[in-house]
TORZAKE-533666 format. One record per atom (N, C-alpha, C): x negated, y, z negated; residue in three letters. Coordinates in steps of 0.2 Angstrom, whole numbers, padded with zeros to 4 digits, always signed. Each point is the difference from the previous one (the first is absolute). Last residue first. Example, Ala and Ser with C-alpha at 12.3 -4.5 7.8 and 13.67 -1.06 7.14 Angstrom:
// TORZAKE-533666
-0064-0011-0035SER/-0004+0006-0001SER/+0004+0005-0003SER/-0002-0028+0000ALA/+0004+0006+0000ALA/-0004+0006+0000ALA/
END
This chain:
// TORZAKE-533666
-0162+0129-0146PHE/+0002-0006+0002PHE/+0000-0005-0006PHE/+0001+0028+0007LEU/-0001-0005-0005LEU/+0002-0007+0003LEU/-0010+0025+0010MET/+0005-0005+0001MET/-0002-0005-0006MET/-0004+0026-0003PRO/-0003-0006+0003PRO/+0005-0005+0000PRO/+0006+0026+0003GLN/-0001-0005-0005GLN/-0003-0006+0003GLN/-0006+0025+0009ALA/+0005-0006+0000ALA/-0001-0005-0005ALA/-0007+0025-0005LEU/-0002-0005+0004LEU/+0005-0005+0000LEU/-0002+0028-0004PRO/+0003-0006-0003PRO/-0002-0006+0005PRO/-0014+0023-0002ILE/+0004-0004+0004ILE/+0003-0006-0003ILE/-0016+0016-0009GLU/+0007+0003+0000GLU/+0005-0004+0004GLU/-0025-0004-0001GLU/+0003-0002-0006GLU/+0008+0002-0001GLU/-0014+0006+0019LEU/+0002-0007+0000LEU/+0004-0002-0006LEU/-0010+0022+0007VAL/+0007-0001+0000VAL/+0002-0007-0001VAL/-0023+0007+0002GLN/+0003+0003-0007GLN/+0007-0001+0000GLN/-0012-0005+0020ALA/-0001-0005-0005ALA/+0003+0002-0007ALA/-0001+0010+0024PHE/+0006+0000-0005PHE/-0001-0005-0005PHE/-0012+0004+0022GLY/-0002+0004-0006GLY/+0005+0001-0005GLY/+0001-0013+0021LEU/+0003+0007+0000LEU/-0003+0005-0005LEU/-0007-0023+0002GLU/-0001+0003+0007GLU/+0003+0007+0000GLU/+0004-0013-0019ARG/-0007+0002+0000ARG/-0002+0003+0007ARG/+0022-0008-0003CYS/-0001+0006-0004CYS/-0008+0002+0000CYS/+0006-0020+0011LEU/+0003+0006+0004LEU/-0001+0006-0005LEU/-0008-0021-0008PRO/-0003+0002+0006PRO/+0003+0007+0003PRO/+0012-0009-0018GLY/-0007+0001-0002GLY/-0004+0003+0006GLY/+0023-0008+0002LEU/-0001+0007-0002LEU/-0007+0001-0002LEU/+0006-0022+0007VAL/+0001+0005+0006VAL/-0002+0007-0003VAL/+0000-0018-0015SER/-0005-0002+0006SER/+0001+0005+0005SER/+0015+0002-0018ARG/-0007+0002-0002ARG/-0005-0001+0006ARG/+0027+0005+0002GLU/-0004-0006+0000GLU/-0008+0002-0001GLU/+0025+0012-0009GLY/-0006+0000+0004GLY/-0004-0007+0000GLY/+0028+0003-0002GLY/-0006+0002-0004GLY/-0006-0001+0005GLY/+0024-0002+0006ARG/-0004-0006-0001ARG/-0006+0001-0005ARG/+0027+0009+0007TYR/-0007+0002-0002TYR/-0004-0006-0002TYR/+0020-0001+0018ARG/-0001-0001-0007ARG/-0007+0002-0001ARG/+0012-0001+0021LEU/-0001+0007-0003LEU/-0002-0001-0007LEU/+0006-0019+0014ALA/-0005+0004+0004ALA/-0002+0007-0004ALA/+0017-0014-0009ALA/-0006-0004+0000ALA/-0006+0004+0004ALA/+0023+0008+0000PRO/-0003+0001-0007PRO/-0007-0004+0000PRO/+0007+0009+0024SER/+0003-0005-0005SER/-0003+0001-0007SER/-0002+0008+0028VAL/+0002+0003-0006VAL/+0003-0006-0004VAL/-0016+0005+0024GLU/+0003-0005-0005GLU/+0001+0004-0007GLU/+0002+0012+0025ILE/-0005-0002-0005ILE/+0003-0005-0005ILE/+0006+0016+0021PRO/-0001-0007+0000PRO/-0005-0002-0005PRO/+0018+0021-0001ALA/-0007-0001+0002ALA/-0001-0008-0001ALA/+0020+0015-0004GLU/+0000-0006+0003GLU/-0007-0002+0003GLU/+0010+0021-0010CYS/+0000-0005-0005CYS/+0000-0007+0003CYS/-0007+0028+0007CYS/+0003-0007+0002CYS/-0001-0005-0005CYS/+0003+0028-0002ILE/-0004-0006-0002ILE/+0003-0007+0003ILE/+0004+0026+0010THR/+0003-0006-0004THR/-0005-0005-0001THR/-0004+0020+0013ALA/+0000+0001-0007ALA/+0003-0005-0005ALA/+0000+0000+0025LEU/-0007+0001-0003LEU/-0001+0000-0007LEU/+0022+0000+0010LYS/-0003-0007+0000LYS/-0008+0000-0002LYS/+0012+0021+0001ARG/+0003-0005-0006ARG/-0003-0006+0001ARG/-0005+0014+0017SER/-0004+0002-0006SER/+0003-0004-0006SER/+0010-0003+0021ILE/-0007-0003+0000ILE/-0003+0002-0007ILE/+0021+0009+0003ARG/+0000-0007-0001ARG/-0006-0003+0000ARG/+0001+0022+0005VAL/+0001+0000-0007VAL/+0001-0008-0001VAL/-0003+0006+0022THR/-0006+0001-0004THR/+0001-0001-0007THR/+0019-0001+0013GLU/-0004-0006+0002GLU/-0007+0001-0004GLU/+0016+0018-0001ILE/+0002-0006-0004ILE/-0005-0006+0001ILE/+0003+0025+0007ASN/-0007-0004-0001ASN/+0001-0006-0004ASN/+0018+0015+0005GLU/-0003+0000+0006GLU/-0007-0004+0000GLU/+0013+0003-0020ARG/+0004-0004+0005ARG/-0004-0001+0006ARG/-0009+0014-0016ILE/+0000-0007-0002ILE/+0003-0004+0005ILE/+0002+0023+0003ARG/-0007-0003+0001ARG/-0001-0007-0001ARG/+0020+0011-0006ARG/+0000-0001+0007ARG/-0007-0003+0002ARG/+0004+0006-0022LEU/+0004-0006+0002LEU/-0001-0002+0007LEU/-0009+0021-0008ILE/-0004-0006-0002ILE/+0004-0007+0002ILE/+0011+0020+0005GLU/-0006+0000+0004GLU/-0004-0006-0002GLU/+0019+0005-0013ASP/+0002-0002+0006ASP/-0006-0001+0005ASP/-0004+0009-0023ARG/+0003-0007+0001ARG/+0001-0003+0007ARG/-0009+0022-0011GLY/-0002-0003+0006GLY/+0002-0007+0001GLY/+0003+0008-0024ARG/-0002+0004+0005ARG/-0003-0004+0006ARG/+0017-0012-0016PHE/-0007+0003-0001PHE/-0001+0004+0007PHE/+0019-0019-0009ARG/+0000+0007+0000ARG/-0008+0002-0002ARG/+0017-0023+0008LEU/-0006+0003-0002LEU/+0000+0007+0001LEU/+0018-0014+0006LYS/-0002-0003-0007LYS/-0006+0003-0002LYS/+0009+0004+0022ALA/+0005+0003-0005ALA/-0002-0002-0007ALA/-0012-0009+0018ASN/-0001+0007+0000ASN/+0004+0003-0005ASN/+0002-0023+0006LEU/-0005+0002-0005LEU/-0001+0007-0001LEU/+0014-0011+0016ASN/+0003+0002-0006ASN/-0005+0002-0005ASN/-0006-0010+0021THR/+0001+0007+0000THR/+0004+0003-0006THR/-0017-0022+0003ASP/+0007+0002-0002ASP/+0001+0008+0000ASP/-0022-0011+0003ALA/+0004+0001+0006ALA/+0007+0001-0001ALA/-0015-0004-0018VAL/-0001+0007+0003VAL/+0004+0001+0006VAL/-0003-0022-0011ASP/+0006+0004-0002ASP/+0000+0007+0003ASP/-0019-0015+0001GLU/+0005-0001+0005GLU/+0007+0004-0001GLU/-0019+0000-0015ILE/-0001+0005+0005ILE/+0006-0002+0006ILE/+0007-0009-0024THR/-0007+0000+0004THR/+0000+0005+0005THR/+0017+0001-0016GLY/-0003-0006-0003GLY/-0007-0001+0004GLY/+0011+0024-0006CYS/-0001-0005+0005CYS/-0002-0006-0003CYS/+0003+0021-0012VAL/+0007-0002+0003VAL/-0001-0005+0005VAL/-0019+0007-0011SER/+0005+0000-0005SER/+0007-0002+0002SER/-0019+0004+0015LEU/+0001-0006-0002LEU/+0005-0001-0006LEU/-0006+0021+0008ILE/+0004-0003+0006ILE/+0001-0008-0003ILE/-0012+0014-0014ARG/+0007+0003+0001ARG/+0003-0004+0005ARG/-0023-0004-0002ARG/+0004-0003-0006ARG/+0007+0002+0000ARG/-0014+0009+0017ALA/+0001-0007+0001ALA/+0004-0003-0006ALA/-0007+0022-0002THR/+0006+0000+0005THR/+0001-0008+0001THR/-0018+0005-0014LYS/+0006+0002-0003LYS/+0006-0001+0005LYS/-0022-0004+0008GLU/+0002-0005-0004GLU/+0007+0002-0004GLU/-0003+0011+0024GLY/-0005-0001-0006GLY/+0003-0005-0004GLY/+0004+0008+0026VAL/+0002-0004-0005VAL/-0005-0001-0006VAL/-0004+0011+0021GLY/+0005+0004-0004GLY/+0003-0004-0005GLY/-0009-0014+0020MET/-0002+0007-0002MET/+0005+0004-0003MET/-0003-0026-0003VAL/+0003+0004+0005VAL/-0001+0007-0002VAL/-0017-0021-0003GLY/+0006+0001-0002GLY/+0004+0005+0005GLY/-0022-0019+0001PRO/+0003+0006+0002PRO/+0007+0001-0004PRO/-0023-0012-0008ILE/+0006-0002+0002ILE/+0004+0007+0001ILE/-0023-0005-0008ASN/+0001+0003+0006ASN/+0007-0002+0003ASN/-0010-0004-0022ASP/+0000-0006+0005ASP/+0001+0003+0007ASP/-0001+0016-0017ILE/-0006-0005-0002ILE/+0000-0005+0005ILE/+0017+0016+0001HIS/-0006+0002+0003HIS/-0006-0005-0001HIS/+0027-0002+0001ASP/-0005-0002-0004ASP/-0007+0002+0003ASP/+0029+0006+0003GLY/-0006-0002+0002GLY/-0005-0001-0005GLY/+0024+0006+0000HIS/-0004+0005-0001HIS/-0008-0002+0002HIS/+0019-0015+0004LEU/+0002+0006+0001LEU/-0005+0006+0000LEU/-0005-0023-0005ALA/+0002+0000+0007ALA/+0002+0007+0002ALA/-0004-0006-0023LEU/-0006+0001+0004LEU/+0001+0001+0007LEU/+0019-0005-0013LEU/-0003+0007-0002LEU/-0006+0001+0004LEU/+0009-0021+0002ASP/+0004+0005+0004ASP/-0002+0007-0002ASP/-0010-0018-0011PRO/-0002+0000+0007PRO/+0004+0005+0004PRO/+0006-0002-0023ILE/-0007+0003+0001ILE/-0002-0001+0007ILE/+0020-0009-0011GLN/+0001+0006+0005GLN/-0007+0003+0001GLN/+0004-0019-0015ARG/+0002-0002+0006ARG/+0000+0006+0006ARG/-0004+0004-0024PRO/-0006-0003+0003PRO/+0002-0002+0007PRO/+0014+0020-0009PRO/-0002-0006-0003PRO/-0005-0004+0004PRO/+0000+0027-0002VAL/+0004-0005+0003VAL/-0002-0007-0003VAL/-0011+0020-0008GLY/+0006+0003+0002GLY/+0005-0005+0004GLY/-0023-0003-0010PHE/+0000+0002+0007PHE/+0007+0003+0002PHE/-0005-0006-0023LYS/-0007+0003+0002LYS/+0001+0002+0008LYS/+0018-0010-0013GLU/-0001+0006-0003GLU/-0007+0003+0004GLU/+0007-0021+0006HIS/+0005+0005+0002HIS/-0002+0007-0002HIS/-0013-0018-0007VAL/-0001+0001+0007VAL/+0004+0006+0002VAL/+0003-0009-0021ALA/-0005+0005+0000ALA/-0002+0001+0007ALA/+0017-0015-0004ALA/+0002+0007-0002ALA/-0005+0005+0000ALA/-0004-0023+0006GLU/+0004+0003+0005GLU/+0002+0007-0003GLU/-0022-0007-0010ASP/+0005-0005+0001ASP/+0005+0004+0005ASP/-0027+0002-0008LEU/+0005+0003+0003LEU/+0006-0006+0001LEU/-0023+0007-0017PHE/+0004-0005+0003PHE/+0006+0003+0003PHE/-0026+0008-0008GLN/+0007+0002+0001GLN/+0004-0006+0004GLN/-0024+0008-0007GLY/+0003-0004-0005GLY/+0008+0000+0000GLY/-0018+0010+0015LYS/+0004+0004-0004LYS/+0004-0004-0006LYS/-0015-0011+0014GLY/-0004+0006-0001GLY/+0004+0005-0005GLY/+0009-0021+0009MET/-0005-0001-0006MET/-0003+0007-0002MET/+0024-0006+0012ASP/-0006+0004+0001ASP/-0005+0000-0006ASP/+0021-0016+0010TYR/-0004+0002-0006TYR/-0006+0004+0002TYR/+0027-0009+0009VAL/-0007+0003+0002VAL/-0003+0002-0007VAL/+0020-0020+0005PHE/-0002+0006-0003PHE/-0007+0002+0003PHE/+0023-0018+0004VAL/-0007+0002+0002VAL/-0001+0007-0003VAL/+0021-0012-0003SER/-0005-0005-0002SER/-0007+0002+0002SER/+0020+0013+0005GLU/+0001-0002-0007GLU/-0006-0005-0002GLU/-0008+0016+0018CYS/+0007-0002-0001CYS/+0001-0003-0007CYS/-0020+0012+0019VAL/+0003+0000-0007VAL/+0007-0002+0000VAL/-0015+0005+0019LEU/+0001-0007-0002LEU/+0004-0001-0006LEU/-0007+0021+0009GLN/+0006-0003+0004GLN/+0001-0007-0002GLN/-0019+0012-0008SER/+0006+0001-0004SER/+0006-0002+0003SER/-0023+0001+0009MET/+0002-0006-0003MET/+0007+0000-0004MET/-0012+0019+0010ASP/+0004-0003+0005ASP/+0003-0007-0003ASP/-0016+0015-0012LYS/+0007+0001-0001LYS/+0005-0004+0005LYS/-0024-0006-0011ASP/+0002+0002+0006ASP/+0008+0001-0001ASP/-0017-0009-0016GLY/+0001+0007+0000GLY/+0003+0003+0006GLY/+0001-0026-0012THR/-0002+0004+0005THR/+0001+0008-0002THR/+0007-0027-0005VAL/-0005+0004-0004VAL/-0003+0004+0006VAL/+0024-0014-0004VAL/-0005+0002+0005VAL/-0004+0005-0003VAL/+0015-0020-0010ILE/-0002+0006-0002ILE/-0006+0002+0005ILE/+0023-0018-0003VAL/-0006+0002+0003VAL/-0002+0007-0002VAL/+0016-0022-0009ARG/-0001+0007+0000ARG/-0006+0001+0004ARG/+0014-0023+0005TYR/-0006+0004-0004TYR/+0001+0007+0000TYR/+0014-0018+0012GLY/+0002+0002-0007GLY/-0006+0003-0004GLY/+0001-0006+0024LEU/+0000-0006-0004LEU/+0001+0001-0008LEU/+0001+0018+0016ALA/+0005-0005+0002ALA/-0001-0006-0004ALA/-0016+0016-0002SER/+0006+0002-0004SER/+0006-0005+0002SER/-0021-0004+0011MET/+0000-0002-0007MET/+0006+0003-0004MET/-0002+0006+0023ARG/+0001-0008-0001ARG/+0000-0002-0007ARG/-0003+0023+0006THR/+0006-0002+0002THR/+0001-0007-0002THR/-0021+0010-0004ALA/+0005+0002-0005ALA/+0007-0002+0002ALA/-0018-0005+0014ILE/-0001-0004-0006ILE/+0006+0002-0005ILE/-0001+0012+0021THR/+0002-0007+0001THR/-0001-0004-0007THR/-0007+0022+0000GLY/+0008+0000+0001GLY/+0002-0007+0001GLY/-0023+0004-0001ILE/+0003+0001-0006ILE/+0007-0001+0000ILE/-0011-0001+0020VAL/-0002-0006-0004VAL/+0003+0001-0007VAL/+0002+0018+0014ASP/+0004-0005+0003ASP/-0001-0006-0004ASP/-0014+0018-0004ASP/+0007+0002-0003ASP/+0005-0006+0002ASP/-0022+0000+0008ALA/+0000-0002-0007ALA/+0007+0001-0002ALA/-0001-0002+0026GLU/-0003+0004-0005GLU/+0001-0003-0007GLU/-0001-0013+0025TYR/+0004+0002-0005TYR/-0004+0004-0005TYR/-0009-0013+0018ASP/+0005+0004+0003ASP/+0005+0003-0005ASP/-0013-0020-0009ASP/-0002+0004+0007ASP/+0006+0003+0002ASP/-0002-0005-0026ALA/+0002-0003+0006ALA/-0002+0004+0006ALA/-0006-0006-0029GLU/+0001+0005+0006GLU/+0002-0004+0006GLU/-0008-0003-0028VAL/+0005-0001+0005VAL/+0000+0005+0005VAL/-0012-0013-0023CYS/-0002+0006+0005CYS/+0005-0001+0006CYS/+0000-0008-0028ALA/+0002-0002+0007ALA/-0001+0006+0005ALA/-0014-0004-0023VAL/+0006+0003+0002VAL/+0001-0002+0008VAL/-0019-0006-0016GLY/+0006-0004+0000GLY/+0007+0003+0002GLY/-0024+0007+0001ILE/+0002+0001-0007ILE/+0007-0003-0001ILE/-0011-0001+0021ALA/-0005-0002-0005ALA/+0003+0000-0007ALA/+0011+0009+0019GLU/+0001-0007+0000GLU/-0005-0003-0006GLU/-0002+0023+0004THR/+0007-0001-0002THR/+0001-0008-0001THR/-0020+0008+0009ILE/+0000+0001-0008ILE/+0007-0001-0002ILE/-0004+0000+0023LYS/-0003-0006-0003LYS/+0000+0000-0008LYS/+0010+0018+0014ARG/+0003-0006+0001ARG/-0003-0006-0004ARG/-0011+0020+0000CYS/+0006+0001-0004CYS/+0004-0006+0001CYS/-0018+0001+0013PHE/-0002-0001-0007PHE/+0005+0001-0004PHE/+0004+0005+0022ASP/-0001-0007-0001ASP/-0002-0002-0007ASP/+0001+0024+0005PHE/+0007-0004+0001PHE/-0001-0007-0002PHE/-0018+0017+0002GLN/+0002-0003-0006GLN/+0006-0004+0000GLN/-0010+0012+0019ALA/-0005-0006-0002ALA/+0003-0003-0007ALA/+0010+0020+0009GLU/+0002-0006+0004GLU/-0004-0006-0002GLU/-0006+0021-0010LEU/+0006-0003-0003LEU/+0003-0006+0004LEU/-0019+0012+0008ASP/-0002-0003-0007ASP/+0006-0002-0004ASP/+0003+0010+0022ASP/-0003-0006+0000ASP/-0002-0004-0006ASP/+0021+0017+0001PRO/-0007+0000+0001PRO/-0003-0007+0000PRO/+0025+0002+0009PRO/-0004+0000-0006PRO/-0007+0001+0001PRO/+0016+0011+0017GLN/-0002-0006-0001GLN/-0003+0000-0007GLN/+0018+0018+0004LYS/-0007-0001+0002LYS/-0001-0008-0001LYS/+0025+0012+0006ARG/-0005-0003-0006ARG/-0007-0001+0003ARG/+0020+0006+0013ASN/-0003+0006-0003ASN/-0005-0002-0006ASN/+0014-0015+0012ALA/-0005+0002+0005ALA/-0004+0006-0003ALA/+0020-0014-0008LYS/-0006+0001-0004LYS/-0006+0002+0004LYS/+0019-0005+0016TYR/+0000-0002-0007TYR/-0006+0000-0004TYR/+0006+0004+0024GLU/-0003+0005-0004GLU/+0000-0001-0008GLU/+0010-0014+0018VAL/-0008+0000+0001VAL/-0003+0005-0005VAL/+0022-0015-0003PHE/-0001+0007+0001PHE/-0008+0001+0000PHE/+0009-0022+0001MET/+0006+0003+0000MET/-0001+0008+0001MET/-0019-0014-0003ARG/+0003-0001+0007ARG/+0007+0003+0000ARG/-0011+0002-0020ASN/-0004+0003+0005ASN/+0002-0001+0007ASN/+0010-0012-0019ARG/+0002+0007+0001ARG/-0004+0004+0005ARG/-0006-0022-0007PHE/+0005+0000+0005PHE/+0003+0007+0001PHE/-0024+0000-0011SER/+0006-0004-0001SER/+0005+0000+0006SER/-0029+0004-0008THR/+0006+0002+0003THR/+0006-0004-0001THR/-0022-0003-0011ASP/+0000+0007+0003ASP/+0007+0002+0003ASP/+0000-0018-0020ARG/-0005+0001+0005ARG/+0001+0007+0003ARG/+0007-0010-0026GLU/+0002+0001+0007GLU/-0006+0001+0005GLU/+0010-0009-0027PHE/-0005+0003+0004PHE/+0003+0001+0007PHE/+0008-0006-0028ALA/+0002+0000+0007ALA/-0006+0005+0004ALA/+0002-0017-0023ALA/-0002+0007+0002ALA/+0001+0000+0008ALA/+0011-0014-0023ALA/-0002+0000+0007ALA/-0003+0007+0001ALA/+0011-0018-0022ILE/-0003+0007+0003ILE/-0003-0001+0007ILE/+0013-0012-0024TYR/+0000+0000+0008TYR/-0003+0007+0002TYR/+0000-0005-0023GLU/+0000-0007+0002GLU/+0000-0001+0008GLU/-0010+0021-0017PRO/+0005-0002+0005PRO/+0000-0008+0001PRO/-0008+0020-0016LYS/-0001-0007-0001LYS/+0005-0004+0005LYS/-0004+0025-0005ARG/+0006-0003+0001ARG/+0000-0008+0000ARG/-0020+0014-0005GLU/+0006+0004-0003GLU/+0007-0004+0001GLU/-0021-0008+0010HIS/-0001+0000-0008HIS/+0006+0003-0003HIS/+0000-0001+0024ILE/-0001-0006-0003ILE/+0000+0000-0008ILE/-0002+0020+0012LEU/+0007-0003+0001LEU/+0001-0006-0004LEU/-0021+0010+0002ARG/+0004+0003-0005ARG/+0007-0003+0000ARG/-0015-0008+0016LEU/-0002-0002-0007LEU/+0005+0003-0005LEU/+0001+0008+0022LEU/+0003-0007+0000LEU/-0001-0003-0008LEU/-0010+0021+0005THR/+0007+0001+0001THR/+0004-0007-0001THR/-0024+0001+0002ARG/+0002+0002-0006ARG/+0008+0001-0001ARG/-0009-0006+0021LEU/-0001-0005-0005LEU/+0002+0002-0007LEU/-0001+0016+0016TYR/+0006-0004+0002TYR/+0000-0006-0005TYR/-0019+0015-0001GLY/+0006+0003-0002GLY/+0007-0004+0001GLY/-0021-0008+0009PHE/+0000+0000-0008PHE/+0006+0003-0003PHE/-0003-0001+0024VAL/+0001-0006-0003VAL/+0001+0000-0007VAL/-0005+0020+0011ALA/+0007-0002+0001ALA/+0001-0007-0003ALA/-0022+0009-0001ASN/+0004+0003-0004ASN/+0008-0002+0000ASN/-0023-0007+0011THR/+0005-0004-0003THR/+0005+0003-0004THR/-0022+0003+0019LEU/+0005+0003-0004LEU/+0005-0004-0002LEU/-0025-0008+0006MET/+0007+0001+0003MET/+0004+0003-0005MET/-0023-0008-0004GLY/+0001+0007+0002GLY/+0007+0002+0003GLY/-0009-0021-0010ASN/-0003+0001+0007ASN/+0001+0007+0003ASN/+0008-0007-0022PRO/-0007-0001+0000PRO/-0003+0001+0007PRO/+0024+0012-0003ALA/-0003-0007-0001ALA/-0007+0000-0001ALA/+0015+0022-0007THR/-0003-0004+0006THR/-0002-0007-0002THR/+0010+0025-0009ILE/+0002-0007-0001ILE/-0002-0004+0006ILE/-0002+0024+0000SER/-0005-0003-0004SER/+0001-0007-0002SER/+0015+0016+0010GLU/-0004-0003+0005GLU/-0006-0004-0003GLU/+0024+0007-0014PRO/-0006+0002+0003PRO/-0004-0004+0005PRO/+0027+0001-0004LEU/-0005-0002-0003LEU/-0007+0002+0003LEU/+0022+0005+0009SER/+0000+0002-0007SER/-0006-0002-0004SER/+0007-0007+0023TYR/-0001+0008+0000TYR/+0000+0003-0007TYR/+0001-0024+0004TYR/-0005+0002+0004TYR/-0001+0008-0001TYR/+0018-0011-0011ALA/-0007-0001-0003ALA/-0005+0003+0004ALA/+0021+0000+0009ARG/+0000+0004-0006ARG/-0007+0000-0003ARG/+0005-0015+0018PHE/-0001+0007+0002PHE/-0001+0005-0006PHE/+0006-0022-0005ILE/-0007+0000+0003ILE/-0001+0007+0002ILE/+0021-0004-0008TYR/-0004+0000-0005TYR/-0008+0000+0002TYR/+0018-0003+0016ASN/+0001+0007-0004ASN/-0005+0001-0005ASN/+0001-0021+0012MET/-0003+0006+0004MET/+0001+0006-0004MET/+0010-0019-0010ALA/-0008+0000+0000ALA/-0003+0006+0004ALA/+0023-0006-0013ASP/-0001+0004+0007ASP/-0008+0001+0000ASP/+0014-0019-0015VAL/-0005+0005+0000VAL/-0001+0003+0007VAL/+0019-0015-0015VAL/-0003+0001+0007VAL/-0004+0006+0000VAL/+0012-0018-0019TYR/-0004+0006+0001TYR/-0003+0000+0007TYR/+0022-0013-0014VAL/-0006-0001+0005VAL/-0003+0007+0001VAL/+0013-0011-0023PRO/+0000+0005+0006PRO/-0005-0002+0005PRO/+0011-0019-0016LYS/-0005+0006-0001LYS/+0000+0004+0007LYS/+0022-0015-0010LYS/-0006+0000+0004LYS/-0004+0006-0001LYS/+0015-0011-0019MET/+0000+0005+0005MET/-0006+0000+0004MET/
END
């Protein structure tokens, strides 16, 4: 049986580490390194507990194609603080140094990189474990793709996603399109909350089915006619919202078992990097690459 592929939402765990660990974690030169340290700990915990044969960490740059689609996309988010911004490249370097594939693509978000890896590897017959605490990733869940929240020790399969969100994974973009997502500044429809959106989707396959006037007779809730009218009148905005909320699974990245194989750390690279970061005590915890035998 093929070993599962682990895909880590690097940005999710980097931000979590930055905001949860103290500012006393610094490099010898005084640079704050709490995000790098916490993120590295997450990777090492995963490696030690799961012993992956295939693993990748997904990163991203500042903007994506969604910003051209909707100029206000994520406009409500503040830029990362300078002392966090300075740690991103070190997170990339430490990822590669410990033998984990570091994957990203210009114009695409980490979500899209993860979605692309999950889709292509599952098509090759691999089970894929998406390691993240981000609820938006649940739309990727299917028979061969699962979400693992390390913080909660929780695995989500299709049934668990349906129970948690009230809709199957494939309808999560539709759910977000109807009630919106204030975190990513995705507009919904005024008056449509999550509960109402779930009711509508319980009888609809997608938002496109809302155009069916027979839908009125199949739904029963207060204000039904007015809410359905608003959705129909704003259907173009709803469609854009759905595109914004949908993970792209066609990012231009290399995906293959060889590219994602866990290599182990390279001592010649790890030593200088860990000394620069002040992580000398972590070196003993990093599995090293096996030496070549001739």
